[in-house]
C-alpha positions in Angstrom: -0.1 -0.1 0.1 1.4 3.1 -1.1 -1.0 5.4 1.6 0.4 8.4 3.4 0.0 8.3 7.1 -2.6 10.6 8.4 -2.3 12.7 11.7 -4.6 15.4 13.0 -3.7 19.2 13.1 -3.4 20.1 16.6 -5.2 23.8 15.8 -8.3 22.6 13.6 -8.6 18.8 14.1 -8.3 18.1 10.3 -6.3 15.5 8.9 -2.8 16.0 7.7 -2.1 14.6 4.5 1.1 15.8 3.0 4.4 14.8 3.9 5.6 18.3 4.7 2.2 18.7 7.3 2.8 15.5 8.9 6.6 16.5 9.5 5.7 19.6 10.6 2.8 18.6 12.8 0.6 21.3 11.6 -1.4 21.9 8.6 -0.5 24.8 6.2 -3.2 27.0 6.9 -3.0 26.8 10.4 0.4 27.4 10.2 0.0 30.9 8.3 -2.5 32.0 11.0 0.1 31.3 13.8 2.9 33.2 12.1 0.6 35.8 11.3 -0.4 36.1 14.9 3.2 35.2 16.3 4.1 38.9 17.0 0.7 40.1 18.6 -0.3 39.4 22.2 -3.5 37.8 23.0 -6.0 40.4 24.2 -6.7 38.7 27.2 -2.6 38.2 27.9 -1.0 39.4 30.8 1.7 42.2 30.0 4.4 42.7 32.4 7.3 45.3 32.0 10.6 44.4 33.5 12.7 47.1 34.9 16.5 46.9 34.4 18.8 46.6 37.2 21.4 49.5 38.1 
């Protein structure tokens, strides 16, 4: 049998079919969404500012 191993994307719970997605462990659409959100803090995220020691 020449069937790809199917795993599930942890973000959207859809099956991962391509070898690249299976190797990364995430689907391409979810990966792009996470990259886009990567630099933006969640609106519910606690924000802390640390003062440098002198």
